N, C-alpha and C positions, 0 to 999 in steps of 0.2 A: 537427641532427636527421635532415636528410635523408640525410646521409653514413652515419649509424648505421643507417637502415632500407632505403636503397637496395639491391635485389636481395633482400629478404627479404619474407616474408609476415608482417607484424604483425598480429595478431588481438586483442590485449589492451593496453590503456593504462589505468594507474592513477596519477593524480597527486593523490590525496585530500590535502588540506591545503595544497597549494602555491598559496598565495593570490595570489602574484605572477604566476601564469600568465595571459597575456592572450590575445586573438585571434590575434595574429601568432604566438605559440608554438604554439598548436593548429593554426593552418593549415599551418605549416612542418612539424609533426609528421605531420599526417594526409595531406597532398598525395600523398606517394608511397606510402601504404599503405592509404588509405581503403576500396580495394575489397575489402579482407579483414578489416577490423575488424569484431569481433562484440561485445566487451566494452569499455565506456569509462565510467571513472570520473573525473570532473571537479569532483567536489564541493568547494565551499569556494574555488573558483578565481574570477578576475576577469573570465571572459569575457562576452561580450555576445550578442546574436541573430546577429552576424556569424557566430560559430562554429557555432551552430545551423543557419542556412541552408546552411552549408557541409555540415554533417553530414547534412542532409537528402538531399544528393545522393550520399551515400556508400553504401556496402554495406548489407547488412541486418543492424542491430544487434539482439543479443538481450538485452543488459544496458546500461543507461543510467543514470548516477548523476549528477545535476546538483543534488544538495542544497546550500541555502545559498550558491547562486549568485546573488547580489543583483542582478545587473545584467542578467538575461536577462528577457523578458516573455512574454506570451501569444503574441505573433506568432511568435517563435523557437521556442517549446516547442511550439505546436500543429503548426508546420512539420514539426519532427524527429519529433514523434511519429506525425503522419499518413503521413509517408514510410516508418516502419518499423512500421507497424501490423500487418502480418502476421506479422512476426518478434519483436517484443518479448516477451520473458518476464518481465523485471525492469525496473521504472521507478521511479526516487527522485527526487522534485522537492520535498522537503521545504522549506518556507520559501522558495519560489520564487514569483514575481509572475505566477501562471497566472490564467487566466479561463476563461470559456464556452468558447472555441474549443479549448482544450488539453482540457478535460474531455470535450467531444464526441468529439475524437480519440482519448481514452483508452478511451472506451466502445466502440470499434471495434477495440481490441487483444484479439481473441478468445483469443489464446494466453498472455495475461499471468498469470503466477504470483504475483508478487510487486509490491505497489503502496505507495508511500509518498506521500501527498498531504498531509500534515500541515502546516497554516498557517492563518493568521488570514483566511480567505476564507468567503464565504456560498455554499452550493450549494443550489438550489431544488430542489423535488421534479421540475420538468421535465427537470432535469439529472441528478439522482441515480438516476432510474428506469432510463434507459438503461445507466449504470454497473452497476447492480445486476443488469440482466438481460442484459448483453453481455460478461460476464467469468466464463464457466462453469468455467474451470480455476484461479481465483484461490484461492491458499492462505495468503497473508499481505497483510494490509491494515493500514495505519496512516492513520486519518483523524482524528488528535486536534486539538482546537482549533478545528474548523472551526465556523463560526457555523451556527445553525439545524437541527444534527443533532439527530433525535428518534428516538423508540423506533420509528415507523412506517417511517423510512427504512432502520433496520437490520433490522427484521422482514422486509423485502422482500429484503434481502442474503442473511439466514438462509435463506430458503426457495429462493432461485436460485443462490446460490454455495455449492453442495453440497461443494465440494472445500475449503473454508475451514477452516484449522487454527489460524491465529494472528491475533488481532484487538486492535489497541491504539487505545482511544478515549478517551484522557485528556482532561481539561478540559472535558467535555461537562455542562452544567448541567441539559438537559432530559432525559437518559438517566434512566430509572427500572428498579426491579427487575422491572417487567412484562415487559421484554425478554427476561428469561430464564426466565420461568415457563413459556412454551411449549416449553421443552427437556424438560419432565417431563410424561409422559402417563400417564394411569390405565388399567390393563386392565380388562377384565370382572370379574375375580377381586378387584379392589381393589389389586392390586400397581401401584406407581409405578415406572417406568423411564424411561430417556432416549429422547427421540424420534428414529425414524429417518428423518424427513422435515425436521426443524427443526434447522438447524446441526448436522447428524449427526457431523461430524468436527472440529468446534471443540475444541481442545486447551488453548487459552491465550487469555485476555482481561485486558487491563490496563484498569482503571477508575481511575486515579489522578486526583484532584481533580474526581471526579464526585460532586455533593453529595447526590443524590437516590437513592442506592443503599443498601438495607438489608442490612448484613452478616450479620445473622442468618439471614434468609431466604436470601440467596446461599450461605451455609455449607451449608444444607439442600439446595439443589440441587446443590452440588458433591458433596455425600454420596451423594445419589441418583445422581449420574453415575459412582460407584464407581470412581474413579481416572482417568476419561478426560477431566477437565476440572481445569485450575488457573485460579483467577482472583486477580488483584493488585488488592487494594482502594484506597480513598481515599489511604492513607498509604504505599501501596508495600509493604504485607505480604501475603504470599501465602496465600490460602485454599485448602487442599488438603484431599483425600481422607484421613480418618483411619481406617486399618484396624481393624475391631472386634477387641474382645478375644476370647481364646479362652475 
């Protein structure tokens, strides 16, 4: 690895699916080029916190994908996220063993645009609130299968993450249709239109395996959004705007 990158400014590495990749491989690859690296995809590799602690000392990463890295922990994840909090725009840690420290570090990544934290962990209101308030540029979020996700948590997100365009919240049993009713407001003349303050730019929502969603009412909300919103329902079917007949 060192022979290949010596003398060059390596800015992007993608080893997606290379499950045999270990810490020694990562350290060998990154040591001569870490000061220039901006994009790193190590998803599904066999690295540990050793690699992440090393990455915490590297240049400012913009895009980092560690999804399905089973051997990393909250210690390494929080270290690497904290060290790149000013530069990170994409962070994917799907099915990683992160905890409170990592989530606190994420809440300080004010330039984050895309975030995937889908996993079987519980996020308290105390931790969720800084996340919703601290990511003003967030456009894509996947927080599927997280324990304790409620309408009230997502309402906070919808009011404060005004740039949010794509939301995946599959597998949540406490999410209800109430979450989406605020998207429609009634004008003094009785006309119903999409809200300009509540999830104003949201274009796509995935609600697969969410039990407490009423498809009929959701269909009506989508129609009132007049083509600006598509929803994937429990079964994975798209609820889309139907153009009126001439």
